[in-house]
C-alpha positions as CSV (number, residue, x, y, z in Angstrom):
1,X,-83.8,138.1,88.3
2,X,-80.4,136.7,89.5
3,X,-79.6,134.8,92.6
4,X,-77.0,136.6,94.8
5,X,-74.1,134.7,96.3
6,X,-72.4,136.2,99.3
7,X,-70.3,134.9,102.4
8,X,-73.2,136.0,104.7
9,X,-76.3,134.1,104.5
10,X,-77.9,133.5,101.2
11,X,-79.4,136.5,99.4
12,X,-83.0,135.6,97.9
13,X,-83.8,136.5,94.3
14,X,-84.6,140.0,93.6
15,X,-88.2,140.7,94.1
16,X,-90.0,143.2,91.6
17,X,-89.2,146.7,92.2
18,X,-92.0,148.8,94.1
19,X,-94.5,150.5,91.9
20,X,-93.0,154.0,92.6
21,X,-89.7,153.1,90.9
22,X,-91.5,152.3,87.6
23,X,-90.8,155.0,85.0
24,X,-93.6,157.4,84.4
25,X,-95.0,157.5,80.8
26,X,-93.2,159.9,78.6
27,X,-94.9,163.4,78.4
28,X,-94.7,166.1,75.6
29,X,-92.4,169.2,76.1
30,X,-94.2,172.0,77.9
31,X,-95.7,174.8,75.9
32,X,-97.7,177.8,77.2
33,X,-100.8,175.6,76.1
34,X,-99.7,172.5,78.4
35,X,-98.9,175.0,81.2
36,X,-102.5,176.2,81.0
37,X,-103.9,172.6,81.0
38,X,-101.9,171.4,83.7
39,X,-102.7,172.7,87.2
40,X,-100.4,172.6,90.1
41,X,-103.3,170.7,92.0
42,X,-103.1,168.1,89.3
43,X,-99.5,166.9,90.2
44,X,-97.8,166.2,93.6
45,X,-94.1,166.6,94.4
46,X,-92.5,163.2,93.3
47,X,-90.9,160.8,95.7
48,X,-87.1,160.9,95.6
49,X,-85.4,158.1,93.8
50,X,-83.9,155.2,96.1
51,X,-80.3,154.2,95.8
52,X,-79.2,150.7,94.9
53,X,-78.2,150.0,98.6
54,X,-81.7,151.1,99.9
55,X,-83.5,148.8,97.3
56,X,-81.2,145.9,98.5
57,X,-82.1,146.9,102.1
58,X,-85.7,146.8,101.5
59,X,-85.4,143.4,100.0
60,X,-83.3,141.9,102.9
61,X,-84.9,143.6,106.1
62,X,-87.5,141.2,106.7
63,X,-85.4,138.2,106.2
64,X,-82.5,139.4,108.3
65,X,-84.7,140.5,111.1
66,X,-86.2,137.1,111.2
67,X,-82.8,135.5,111.4
68,X,-81.7,137.8,114.1
69,X,-84.8,137.2,116.2
70,X,-84.2,133.4,115.8
71,X,-80.7,133.6,117.0
72,X,-81.4,135.9,119.9
73,X,-84.7,134.0,121.0
74,X,-87.0,137.0,119.8
75,X,-84.8,139.8,120.9
76,X,-83.0,142.0,118.5
77,X,-81.8,145.6,117.9
78,X,-82.4,147.8,115.0
79,X,-78.8,148.6,114.9
80,X,-77.9,144.9,114.3
81,X,-80.3,144.6,111.4
82,X,-78.9,147.7,109.7
83,X,-75.2,146.5,110.5
84,X,-76.0,142.9,109.0
85,X,-77.6,144.3,105.8
86,X,-74.5,146.8,105.3
87,X,-72.3,143.6,105.8
88,X,-74.2,141.6,103.1
89,X,-74.1,144.5,100.8
90,X,-70.4,144.9,101.1
91,X,-70.1,141.1,100.4
92,X,-72.0,141.3,97.1
93,X,-70.0,141.1,93.9
94,X,-70.2,143.7,91.3
95,X,-72.4,141.3,89.2
96,X,-74.8,140.6,92.2
97,X,-75.1,144.4,92.8
98,X,-75.9,145.1,89.1
99,X,-79.8,144.3,89.1
100,X,-80.3,146.8,92.1
101,X,-78.0,149.5,90.3
102,X,-80.0,149.0,87.1
103,X,-83.2,149.6,89.1
104,X,-81.9,152.5,90.9
105,X,-81.1,154.1,87.8
106,X,-84.6,153.6,86.3
107,X,-85.9,155.2,89.6
108,X,-83.6,158.0,89.0
109,X,-85.0,158.4,85.6
110,X,-88.4,158.2,86.9
111,X,-87.9,160.9,89.5
112,X,-86.2,163.3,86.9
113,X,-89.3,162.9,84.8
114,X,-91.9,163.5,87.5
115,X,-89.9,166.4,88.8
116,X,-89.9,167.9,85.5
117,X,-93.7,167.6,85.2
118,X,-94.1,168.9,88.8
119,X,-91.9,172.0,88.2
120,X,-93.8,172.6,84.8
121,X,-97.0,172.8,86.6
122,X,-96.0,174.5,89.8
123,X,-93.4,177.0,88.0
124,X,-94.1,176.9,84.3
125,X,-92.3,180.5,83.8
126,X,-89.2,179.3,85.5
127,X,-89.0,176.0,83.5
128,X,-89.3,177.8,80.4
129,X,-86.6,180.3,81.5
130,X,-84.5,177.1,82.1
131,X,-85.4,175.8,78.8
132,X,-84.5,178.8,76.8
133,X,-81.4,180.1,78.9
134,X,-79.2,179.5,76.0
135,X,-81.2,181.9,73.8
136,X,-81.0,184.8,76.7
137,X,-78.4,187.3,76.2
138,X,-75.9,187.4,79.1
139,X,-75.5,190.7,81.0
140,X,-72.2,192.5,80.2
141,X,-69.6,192.6,83.0
142,X,-68.8,195.7,84.8
143,X,-65.4,197.3,84.4
144,X,-64.3,196.2,87.9
145,X,-65.4,192.5,87.2
146,X,-63.8,192.5,83.9
147,X,-60.5,193.8,85.7
148,X,-60.7,191.0,88.3
149,X,-60.9,188.2,85.6
150,X,-57.9,189.6,83.6
151,X,-55.2,187.1,83.6
152,X,-52.2,189.6,83.4
153,X,-53.9,191.5,86.5
154,X,-54.3,188.3,88.6
155,X,-50.7,187.3,87.7
156,X,-49.3,190.5,88.9
157,X,-51.4,190.3,92.2
158,X,-50.1,186.8,92.9
159,X,-46.5,188.0,92.1
160,X,-47.1,190.9,94.8
161,X,-48.3,188.5,97.4
162,X,-45.5,186.2,97.0
163,X,-43.0,189.0,97.2
164,X,-44.6,190.1,100.4
165,X,-44.2,186.5,101.7
166,X,-48.0,186.1,101.9
167,X,-50.3,183.1,100.7
168,X,-51.2,183.4,97.1
169,X,-54.2,181.2,96.9
170,X,-57.4,182.0,94.8
171,X,-59.1,183.8,97.8
172,X,-56.0,185.9,98.6
173,X,-55.6,186.7,94.9
174,X,-59.1,187.8,94.5
175,X,-58.9,190.2,97.6
176,X,-55.6,191.6,96.1
177,X,-57.1,192.3,92.8
178,X,-60.0,194.3,94.4
179,X,-57.5,196.3,96.4
180,X,-55.6,197.0,93.3
181,X,-58.7,198.1,91.4
182,X,-59.5,200.6,94.2
183,X,-56.0,201.9,94.0
184,X,-56.0,201.9,90.0
185,X,-55.6,205.3,88.2
186,X,-57.6,206.6,85.4
187,X,-55.3,205.4,82.7
188,X,-55.1,201.7,84.1
189,X,-59.0,201.7,84.4
190,X,-59.7,203.2,80.9
191,X,-59.4,200.1,78.6
192,X,-61.5,198.0,81.0
193,X,-64.2,200.8,81.2
194,X,-64.2,201.3,77.4
195,X,-64.7,197.4,76.9
196,X,-67.5,197.4,79.6
197,X,-69.4,200.2,77.8
198,X,-69.2,198.5,74.5
199,X,-70.5,195.2,75.8
200,X,-73.4,196.9,77.7
201,X,-74.4,198.5,74.4
202,X,-74.2,195.1,72.7
203,X,-76.3,193.5,75.4
204,X,-79.1,196.0,75.0
205,X,-79.2,195.3,71.4
206,X,-79.3,191.5,71.9
207,X,-81.9,192.1,74.6
208,X,-84.1,193.8,72.3
209,X,-83.9,191.2,69.6
210,X,-84.5,188.5,72.3
211,X,-87.6,190.2,73.3
212,X,-89.1,190.1,69.8
213,X,-88.8,186.3,69.7
214,X,-91.6,183.8,70.0
215,X,-89.7,182.1,73.0
216,X,-89.8,185.4,75.1
217,X,-93.5,185.8,74.3
218,X,-94.0,182.0,75.5
219,X,-92.3,182.9,78.7
220,X,-94.3,186.1,79.3
221,X,-97.6,184.2,78.7
222,X,-96.5,181.5,81.3
223,X,-95.7,184.4,83.7
224,X,-99.1,185.9,83.1
225,X,-100.9,182.6,83.7
226,X,-98.9,182.2,86.9
227,X,-99.9,185.5,88.1
228,X,-103.6,184.8,87.3
229,X,-103.4,181.5,89.2
230,X,-101.8,183.2,92.2
231,X,-104.4,185.8,92.3
232,X,-107.3,183.2,92.0
233,X,-105.8,181.3,94.9
234,X,-105.5,184.3,97.0
235,X,-109.1,185.3,96.2
236,X,-110.3,181.8,97.0
237,X,-108.5,182.0,100.4
238,X,-109.8,185.3,101.2
239,X,-113.6,184.4,100.4
240,X,-113.0,181.2,102.4
241,X,-111.9,183.3,105.4
242,X,-114.7,185.9,104.9
243,X,-117.2,183.1,104.8
244,X,-115.8,181.6,108.1
245,X,-115.7,184.9,109.8
246,X,-119.5,185.6,108.8
247,X,-120.3,182.2,110.4
248,X,-118.8,182.9,113.7
249,X,-121.3,185.7,114.9
250,X,-124.1,183.5,114.0
251,X,-122.7,180.5,115.9
252,X,-122.1,182.6,119.1
253,X,-125.8,184.1,118.9
254,X,-127.0,180.4,118.5
255,X,-124.9,179.3,121.4
256,X,-126.1,182.3,123.5
257,X,-129.8,181.2,122.8
258,X,-129.1,177.7,123.8
259,X,-127.3,178.9,127.1
260,X,-130.4,181.1,128.0
261,X,-132.7,178.2,127.6
262,X,-130.6,175.7,129.5
263,X,-130.6,175.9,133.3
264,X,-127.0,176.5,134.8
265,X,-126.1,173.5,136.9
266,X,-124.6,174.0,140.3
267,X,-121.0,173.9,139.9
268,X,-119.0,171.7,142.1
269,X,-115.7,173.2,143.5
270,X,-112.7,171.4,142.0
271,X,-110.5,169.4,144.0
272,X,-107.2,171.1,144.9
273,X,-104.2,169.1,143.8
274,X,-101.3,168.6,146.2
275,X,-98.7,171.4,145.8
276,X,-96.0,169.0,144.6
277,X,-98.3,167.4,142.0
278,X,-99.3,170.7,140.5
279,X,-95.8,172.0,140.5
280,X,-94.6,168.8,138.6
281,X,-97.4,169.2,135.9
282,X,-96.4,172.7,135.3
283,X,-92.8,172.0,135.0
284,X,-91.6,171.6,131.2
285,X,-89.9,168.2,130.4
286,X,-86.2,168.1,130.0
287,X,-86.6,167.8,126.2
288,X,-89.0,170.8,126.0
289,X,-86.4,172.8,128.0
290,X,-83.7,171.8,125.8
291,X,-85.7,172.7,122.7
292,X,-86.6,176.1,124.3
293,X,-83.0,176.8,125.1
294,X,-81.8,176.0,121.5
295,X,-84.5,178.3,120.1
296,X,-83.6,181.0,122.5
297,X,-79.8,180.8,121.5
298,X,-80.7,180.8,117.9
299,X,-79.6,177.1,117.3
300,X,-81.5,174.3,115.7
301,X,-83.4,172.3,118.3
302,X,-82.6,168.8,118.8
303,X,-79.4,166.8,119.6
304,X,-75.8,167.4,118.6
305,X,-74.8,165.4,115.5
306,X,-71.1,164.4,115.2
307,X,-69.5,165.5,111.8
308,X,-68.6,161.8,111.2
309,X,-72.2,160.5,111.7
310,X,-73.4,163.4,109.3
311,X,-70.8,162.5,106.6
312,X,-71.8,158.7,106.8
313,X,-75.6,159.7,106.6
314,X,-74.8,161.9,103.6
315,X,-73.1,159.0,101.9
316,X,-76.2,157.0,102.3
317,X,-78.4,160.1,101.2
318,X,-79.8,160.1,104.6
319,X,-78.5,163.5,106.1
320,X,-82.0,165.1,105.6
321,X,-83.6,162.3,107.4
322,X,-81.1,162.2,110.1
323,X,-81.5,166.0,110.8
324,X,-85.2,165.7,110.9
325,X,-85.3,162.8,113.3
326,X,-82.8,164.5,115.5
327,X,-84.8,167.7,115.8
328,X,-87.8,165.8,117.1
329,X,-87.9,166.8,120.8
330,X,-89.0,163.3,121.9
331,X,-86.0,161.7,120.2
332,X,-83.7,164.4,121.5
333,X,-84.8,163.8,125.0
334,X,-84.7,160.0,124.6
335,X,-81.1,159.5,125.5
336,X,-80.4,157.8,122.3
337,X,-77.0,158.5,120.5
338,X,-76.7,159.9,116.8
339,X,-75.4,156.5,115.8
340,X,-78.7,154.9,117.2
341,X,-80.6,157.4,115.0
342,X,-78.7,156.5,111.8
343,X,-79.0,152.9,112.7
344,X,-82.9,153.3,113.0
345,X,-83.0,155.1,109.5
346,X,-81.1,152.4,107.9
347,X,-83.4,149.8,109.1
348,X,-86.5,151.8,108.1
349,X,-85.3,152.5,104.7
350,X,-84.8,156.2,105.3
351,X,-88.5,156.7,106.7
352,X,-88.5,159.0,109.6
353,X,-91.6,158.1,111.4
354,X,-91.0,154.5,111.6
355,X,-87.3,155.1,112.9
356,X,-88.8,157.3,115.5
357,X,-91.2,154.7,116.8
358,X,-88.5,152.1,116.8
359,X,-86.3,154.4,118.9
360,X,-89.1,155.1,121.3
361,X,-90.1,151.6,121.4
362,X,-93.6,152.4,120.1
363,X,-95.6,149.8,118.1
């Protein structure tokens, strides 16, 4: 561990990285056998890797909060904490940032390994298809697609666009080439169609050879295993539902017997609430109204997020968390600004629920 020197208050020595960032033990490459041994229930979706900035923020948050509280006589804002942490991070030298960057890289490798194991268990056939993608024959291009990719044809399309005084960007050239193909005569199309027919025959031959390989059979076995798992899970859910539905009539009959045995007490007429109070209770909250209106219009519920705030969140790998937080009706109706949400997420290390509680003043 190294002592970090900055212009802001001194940064303490780096604490040991959280257990989640420790790299997972190496696992053997997957085969149909290991796919059968590993059940989707045995693994959980891995926690995303943390950036160097977030590792630093987690280190500094407690100390910075304490310092700000002391200066403000116990009062502080989450935005102030996040701002101060950002200032201290920016003030760190490349050498001081290095330990955090190394740990972030280790956490990235941990995430990649755990994600591989997770995908192998949840989608073994898909994992194998990616593994053997280089062995699988590529489908032949159609005559139209080959025409659209031809360099001479594209140059001709670009020239025609420029002569007509039109923009000749990639998008415009693509549209022009498609137009030229539709207007092309039999003679112009013939070489492209012949090439496409030849490549199609070659593809079928390669496909036949591929299907005779051990790798293809491995994928087939994994697909069969996946189908069996899906059917077993479906049957289990069906049996569970049938069991629950069989219990329901018996429960109803039992309740009926108890009701017959128990004398019915005299009911006391409920007190009427004042009209204004009843109307107030029935009226939906402003946040709920906004959510319903957004849903009715086909828009995403929650507050509007400025493009600048979203861009800043994306740089910090917080865009998903920001949208999640902004979509919460209680947050959307709290009157907080998008910048307040981002500051709360920075202070909570990207955790949505703690950020929400801080924004709403909940303990």
